[in-house]
N, C-alpha and C positions, 0 to 999 in steps of 0.2 A: 488717500486724500482725506475725502469722503468717511470711508471706515472707518478713517479715524477719528474722525471731528465726531460722526452719530458714535464709536463704542469711547468716546472722553464724556463725551454727553450724558448720554446713557447711566456712565459710573459717577454723573455727580450727585445725585440721590441715594439719601443713607441709607433707606435702603438697600439699594441694593445691594451699596455692598457689605453691608450686612448676612447680606444672605451670601452675596456670590465668593465672599470670605468659609465660608459656612462649606459651600456646596463644593467647592475647592479640596478642600480636607476626603470629603470620601462623599457618595450619592446617601441621595436623603432623602424620605420621603414629605411632604408638603407638608402634614401633621405633625411630625419630628424638626421641618423650618417656624410651623407655626409657634409652637408651643418655642422657639429656644426666641426666636425673636419680643413672642405675647404681642401677635398682632392676628386678624379674626385670618380668614383665610381664603378671602375676597379678594383682600388687602394683596397678602402675600403669591396669590396667584397671578395677581396684576405687574409684578413685578418679574417674576419670573418670565411672564410672554411677554415683558420686555427683557428678557436675558440672551431669548434660545430667540428673540427677532435680530439680537446684535449678531446673535453667532453664538455667544459665549457658551451657554445652555447650552446643554439635548434633555430631553425626560421619557420615558420611559414610563408604559399600564405593569403596573404585577394586582390582574382582579381588577380592582377598584380603585386604588392607587396611583396616585401617580411621582413619579422617582424622577431626584434633576441631579447632574452629574456638570461638572465641566462638559462641555463637546470636546470629541475627538480634536475639530479644526483648531479648536484654542487652545487644546494639545500639545498640540502641532508647532502650534504658533510662537517664535520665537518673542514678536508680541506681546502678546496676549502671555505668554509665562514672564516675561520682566513682568506689565500689572501688574501679575499676580501671586510675585514676590512683596513685589514690591508692597501691594497690598495686604498682604500678612505680616509682614514687615513693623510695619507704619504704626497697623490695626491693636497689634496684641497687647499693645497695653493700652491702651484708648479704652476707658472706664467699662461702657456701654456692650461691647465686644469681652470684655471679663465677663460680663453678666449673661451675653448669648451661650458661651462655651461653658459657661457652669450648669447653663437649662437646659443646654443641649445635656448635656454629661445627664445629666441626672435622666434625662427624659430617654436617652438609650440604656436605657442601665434596669429605666422601670421597665421599656417595651419590653426586657430578653428576661422577665422574671412576667408579662400579662400575654400570654396568647391568641390577645386579641388583642397585638396592639399592631401599627399597619405594617410595620419586617417581615 
């Protein structure tokens, strides 16, 4: 019961919901997430740290870049799977989420053309 309460408490923060929704779709580096949610690195990293602390996200280092994705444990957990699906469906039409998606798409398209992008 405590683990579920901690999870729901952590997800009560709007920025964490936005980040979780984005990494649910694909692994992303911090710089891509910063561009998508329009927040500075220290704030994005702080929220990602909390998502890692509750076991929903995991990170891997690639050179000097940190990449985040849904953790393997969360991907196998029926509770986490249900929550992620619920978030995706219900946040899909929220204007802020649409803007995040548009900025991320633009960033990813630019990153493919730029050999110095974090990917």
